[in-house]
N, C-alpha and C positions, 0 to 999 in steps of 0.2 A: 599425549594422544597423537601428536604429529608422526612419531615413529611408527605407531600402529597403523595409521592411515597409509603411510608409505608401504608398509609390509603387506597390508590387505590389497592395495592396488597392484603391487608387484605379483602377489600370489595368484590373484584372479587372472592377470594377464598371462602368467606362466602356464596356468592350467588350460586356458583357451588356446594358446599357441601350440601346446602339446597335442591338440586334437588334429588329426590329419586333414579333416574336412575344412579346417580354418586356414591352412597354409597352402598356397597354390604352387610352390616351387621351392628349390633349395640350391644355394650356391654360396660362394664366399661372400659376395655382396649381400646376399640375403641375411646372413648372420648379423652384419653391421646395421642393416636397415631395421631388422627386428629389434636389435638392442636399442636403436634410437627411438623406435616406437614404444618399446617397453619402458624406457626411461621417461618418456613423455607421459605415458599412461599412468605411471606411478607418481610423478611430481605434480601433475596438473591438479590432483585432489587437494593436497595440503596448500598449494598456492591459492586455489579457489576458496578453500575454507578460511584461509588467513584474510583474504579480501572481504569475505562475507561475515567476518567476525565470529566464526564458529570455534575459535580457540580461546575466546574470552569466557567469562562466566555466563552460563545459560540459565542461571538460577531464576531470573525474572522473565525469561523468554518462553512464550507458550509453545506447545508441541507443534501446532500448525505453522508457526513462523519458522521453527527449526527445520521442519520438513520442506517448507517452501524454499529455504536457503539450500538445503541438500539437493532439491530438484534443480535449482539454478546451477549449482556446481556440476550436476549431471549433464545438463545441456552444454555447459562450457567444455566438459571432458569429452563429450561426443564430438563437438565441432572441432576441437583441437586435435583429437586423435584422427579424425577423418582427414583433416588438412595435412597432418604429418604423414599419414599413410599414403596420401596422394603425392605429396611433394617428394618423398623418398622412394616412391614406387615400391612400397613394401608389398611383398607377394602374399597378401592375405585377401580373403574374400571381401567383396564390397560391404557385406553386412557385418564384418568383424568389428568395426568401431561401435556399432549399435549394440552387439552382444557384449562387448567388453565394457563399455560405459554403463550399460544396464546392469550387468552382473556386479560391477564394482559399486554402483549406487545401492543395489540391494544389500550387498554385504556390509557396506559402511553404515547404511541406515539401520540394519539389524543390530550391529555393534553399538551404535549410539543409542538406539532404543533401550538396549540392555543396560548400558551405563547410566543414561539419564533416568531411566525408570528406577533403577536401584537407588540412585542418589535421591530421587524424589521421595521414595518410601522411607529412606533413612531420615530425611529431614522432617517428614510428617511424624515420625516417631520420636522427634526431639534430638536427633543426632546431627552432626555436621551443621550446627546452627551458626548464625552470624549475629552479632550484637549491633543494634542501630540506635543512634542518638538523633533525635529530631529537634531542629531549631524552629520554635514557634509553638503556640498552644491554641491557635484559633481554628477556623474551618479547614485551612489547608493541612494543618497538623492532624486534625481529626480524620481527614480524608486519607492521609498516609497510614494512620493507625488502622482504619477500616480495611484498606486494601491489603495490608500485611496480615491482618487477622483472617481475611477471606481467602488467603493463599498460603496455607500452612506448608505446602510443598516447597515454598521458597526457603524455608528454614531460617527466617529472620525473627528476631526478638527485640522489641523496643525496650530499652532500659531507662529511658527518661526523656524529658522535653526541656528545652532551653528557652526561657522567655523572661525578660526583665520586668514585665508587668502584664497583668491580664489584658487581653485585647478588647476592643470595643464590643460590648455585648457579653463579656465574660469569657472565661476559658471553656474550650470545647473538649478538653481531656481531663483526666483525674488530676486535680490540683496538687495532690500529694506527690505526683511524679514530676512536677515542674521545678527546675533549678534556675538560678540566676545565671546570667551570662558570665559574671565574674567567677563562677564555680566551674566553668567549662574546662579550663586547663587542668584543674584538679581531677575532674572526672576522666579526662583523657589519660592522665598519668596513673590514676589509681585503678581504673577498670579497663577491661578488654573491650575496645570499641573498634568494630570493623568498618563502619561507615557512618558518616554524618549526613543526614538528609535535611536540606534547608527548605522548610515549608512555612516560612514566616509571612506575615502580612507586609504590604509595601511600606508601612510605617517603620519597619525594622531594617530597611535597606541599608541604612548607615551602619548597622551593627554587623553586616556581613563581612566587612573587612577584618574585624576582630575574630570572627568565626574562622575565616580562611587562614589567618595568621596562626591561630591555635592549632588547626588541623594540619597545616603544613609543617609546623614545628614538631608535631607528634607523629607525622607520617601517616595520617588517616585520610582515606579518600572521601571526597565530598560529592554529593549529588544535589544539584540545585533544580527545583521545580521551576521551569522557565515561565510558567503563567504568572509568576510574581511581577513580570514586566508588562503583562497585558493578557487578556483572555483570548485574543485572536492572533497572538503571535505564533508564527510557525516554529517547529522544532529547530533548535540551533545545532550547528556543527562547529568544531574547533578548527579554525584556519590560522594562518599567520599574516600579520601586517608588519612587514619589515622583519625586525628581530623579535617582535612580540607576538605571543599567541592571542587570538581574538575569537570571540563568538560570532559566528555568521548566521544571521536569521534569514536565510534565503527561503523563498516560498516553498521549494521542494528540495529534499536531499535524498534523491533516489539513486540506487545503484545503477550505473550505466549499463551493466550487463543485463540487469533485470528489465530496463527500459528497452533494450534491443530485443529481448525475448517477448516483451509486450507488443512491440511492432511486428514481430514475426507472427504472433498470434493474431494480430489484426489482419495481416495480409492473407494468411491461410484461412482464417475464419470468414472474412468478408468474401473471398473468392468462392469458398464452398457454399456459403449461404446464398450468394447471388445465383449460382447454378441451381441450387435446390429450390429456391423460391421464384425462379424465372417464370414458370407457368402461372403462379399466383399473381405475380407482378404484371404479366401480360394481360391476363383477364381483368385485373383491376384497372389498368390503364384504358382498356376498351370500355369498361363500365363508366369511367369518368367521362370519356368523350361522348358516349351515347346518352348520358343523362343530364348534361349541362354544357353550355357553351364555354369554349376556352381550351387551352392546352391540357394534356393529361398530367404533365409535370409542372410543379410550381417551384420557381427558383427565388431564393430570398437571401439577402446578405445577412450573415451571422458573424459573431466575433469568435475567433478561434484562439489558438495558443498565444498568450501575451497580448490579446486584443486585436490581432491581425484579422482582417475581414476575409471571408470566403463565401462563395455562392453555394448554399446548402440546397439539396434537392429533396423534394417531397412530392407525393401524389397530391394533386389539387383536390382539396376537400371542401372548398368554399366556392361560392358564386364569383364570377369574374370581377364584380364591383365591390368585393369585400373590403379592400383597403380604404376606399373612399367612404364607406359606411362606418368605419371604426369610430370616428369622432362622435357620431350620433349615439354610440353605444357605450361611451366611456363611463357613464353614470351607473352602468350595470356590472362593472368589473367586480368580480368576486375574490380577487387576489389582492393582498396588500403589497406594498413595495412597488417597484417599477414594472411588474409583470401584469399583462392584460389577459385575463381568462374569464370566460362566461360558460357556465355549465350547459345551458341550452342556447348556444349562440345561433341567432337566426340567419347568420350568413353561411352556415354550414349546410351543404346539400344532404339529402337523405342518404345517398350512397356514401358521402364523405363521413357522415356520422358513424356508419357501420365500420368504415376503414379506421377511423380514429379510435373506436372502442377497442379494436384488436390490433392497433398500431401497424396496420398494413400500409398506411400512408408513409411510414418511416423507412420502408424497405429501400427506396432509391438512395438513402444515405449510406448504404453499403459501398456505393461508388465513391463517396467522399472519404470513407475509411481507406479504400484502396489508394486514393490519391494522397493520403497522409494528412488530410485536413481535419479528419476526425479519427476517433478510436472506437473500438467496440464498446469499451466502458470508460466513462469519464463524466464530468459535469456537463449537463445539457447546454448546447450553444445558445447564447443570448443574442437578442437583437441589439444593434449599435445604439438605438434609441433608449434601450433599457440600461445599457452599460454606462452611458453618460450620467445616469441618475444614481449609479452605485455609490455607496459610501466607500471610503478608502479601503477598509478591511474586506469589503465584498468583492473588490476587484481581484482578490487573490484566487477567486474561482477560475480566473483566466490563466493561472500558472501551470495548468495541465491541459493537454489536448482534449477538446470536448468529445463527448461520447454519444453513442447510439442509445445506451442505457446507463443507468447510474443508481445509486442508493435511493434517490428520490423516486425513480421510476418504479422501484419495487416496494416503496413505502407508502403508497397511496396516491402518488402523482398529484393531481389537482386538489386532493384533500389535505395536502401538506401546505401550510402557509409559507410565505417567502422567507421569513426569518429562520424557520426550521429547515427549509430547502438549502439556504446558504450554509447553515450549521452542518448539515449532512454532507454537502459538497466539500467543505473544509476538513471535515473528519476523514472523508475519503482520501483527500490529497495528503493529509498528514500521516495517515496509517496505511498508505497504498502498498499492496503486494500483489504478486501474480495470483496467489491463493484467493485473495479478496476478489479479484476480477472474475475468477472462475465461479465463486459463490454467487456473485451478482448475476452472471450470465445464466447460471442454473436456476436462479430465482426469478429471472425475467420471464421465461416462457410461461410458467403457471400464472404469474401476475397478469400477463398479456391475455392469456386465454380466459381469465376471469373478468377481464376488462376493468380492473380496479382503478378507480379515480379518474377514468378517462372522460373526456367531454369533447 
């Protein structure tokens, strides 16, 4: 597919360059600069696709994640082509990199849609299948079986399970399909096995060495479900420790290019929203000043990325003595965990209640987004007093820049208990993508207009 990507990129570039309105001049130097830009425009796609993992198997990758990666590659192609055109003084119109990258992205997306779509329907029809052997017969193994059965387009077929004894509570899969660990080498030798998925309980950890040895000897790839080491463990990446490969369980493993794109989205989005909502914010600040004593803006220390504190801005929605009255209201707290929330908090002003219902009080945080202290989407920033009470795994919420909105914000807000709140934030961190950010942003507006879960 790499050669096809090169060819498509070069063809699109050639067609656009042949249009008179795209080239502004002609000379000997022009030919060399155009060749340089053309080479860049062709090579940037396979290089980006390689970095984004689009040349590996996409069998278990959803369409939205594939197109999110294609979009990232398109952004990279646009920026690189624009930079090369400027550096080499290529005589093309300023809009040429936009047209070129856009046309290449469209052509490559259509090509991949055709290829992946064709393969998907072939696999659903029982063709181009891959045989899978699952290690384990308990709940994790049953989960693997269920996921594979629910995704026939993956083209995977389980041919058996490996387990030396029934797990606690009994087997969760058909016992007739369970084989002993001692039979594994024979299975690998006598049958076509394309992948071994380790989904065993923690009690079988000692057996994984034998599984790995058998698979390595037979040249069969292994997939290990990392939750075997703990339910809140972040997804691992393979790194090196000296001469040895090592699994690195860092809090986040996000593509740097995607994070740059996220920051650009934050800057553009926050700037546009500040301009658009400036009249609303101005009227709201005036309403705060006219209806209660105190400043219009409320400044509060919150914990940001990796726990670093910053001063978060909000419209003041409470009376000026709210902080001193909190201790008297602790017994009314309606949230579990270290979070303090009261549905009908008596410290909130009438105007503040209206602002909170429609999240107008959050608008000043767009300034925090511009400063890089927050993002448009991310886990909501916590108070330092709440963070010190976090359990160890809950602190992983701080491994991404806090956001103006999040999954919790569009899932009921204060109607979601703290445990589910943490679970949603960790799910966001582990599965983050630009596409997911866009979905949350699009879901936030109707959730805010309905005032769901606000207090």
